[in-house]
C-alpha positions, 0 to 999 in steps of 0.5 A: 618510275623507279621500283623498290627491290623490297617488293615484288615487281608485280606488287610494285606495278599493281601499286602504281596502277592502283594509285593512277586509278585512285587519283582518277588518272585512269578513268572509270571504264577506261581500257588499260593497254598492256603493250603501252603500259609495259613500255611506259613502265619498262617491265614485261607483259607478264608483270603487267598481266599479273598486276592486273589480276591482282587489281581485279581481286581488289575490285579496281580492274575488270578483265574481260575475256578477248577484250582486255582489262578495264578500270572497274566502272563506278556506279551507284550499285557498286558504291552502295554495296561498298559502303554497306560492307565497309560500315559492317566491318568498321562497326564490328571493329569499332566495338572492339576498339572502344572496349579494348584501346590502350593509351598508345592507340589513342596517341597514334590516332590523335597524332594522325588527326593532328597531321590531317588538320595541318594538311587541311590548313595547308590545302594539301589534299593528297597528304590529307587523303593519305593520312586519312587512310592511315587513320582508318587502318590504325583504327582497325588494329583490333579486328583480330580476324583473319577473314575480316583483315583479308576482306579489308585489304581487298576492299581498301583500294576501292574505298580510297578511290571513292573517298578521294572522289568525295574529298575533291569536291572542296574544303567543306567536304574535307572539313566535314571529314575532320569533324566526323573524325574528332567526334569518333575520337571523342567517342572512342576515348569515352568508350561510348559504343553507341555514339561511335556506331551513330557517328560511323553510320552518319559518316558512311552515309554522308560520304556515300551520298557525296560519291553518288553525287559526283557520279551523277554530275559526271553523267550530266556532263 
């Protein structure tokens, strides 16, 4: 692959590995061999090692002393903990968004929603997922809290990993995502804090269950 000079090499390598994990090309529990990855990406061992440390901070990689680096294993406890935390964050920032949004915020969210509908109609799962991430990030603009923003940045890769796993289950799941998104946009537009809280809770629980069902299905194979 060709790396971009505007980012540090470590960040580019970390992003590449993150994409492989999020899309399931590196599997849960799979070992990441530094030598092989260094040759494949044509970068130094140090760059790979630094990228793995960065991904450990983002909960995508587990570095085991004297054994190596492994893709963090998804299990039900991990998924439960992730969605519980995400719901707390989104509920908090959602209240701020409901109370303080401006017209350009709604225009941005509506535009992303329209783009996601187009991706759904075209069967373009990768871009649907990518724009969905942008949508959620755009809805967090009112967090305005140093600690929350840093927490979200570290949790985001795992959230993307789990949501992609859920979306891969078929058109019905994707359609449900759009329905939740439409409902949340309407609640935000009406500045209806209670409705938004209910929608976010239902959405988080629905996707949590979808991811857990995927994990159980993998175990049965």
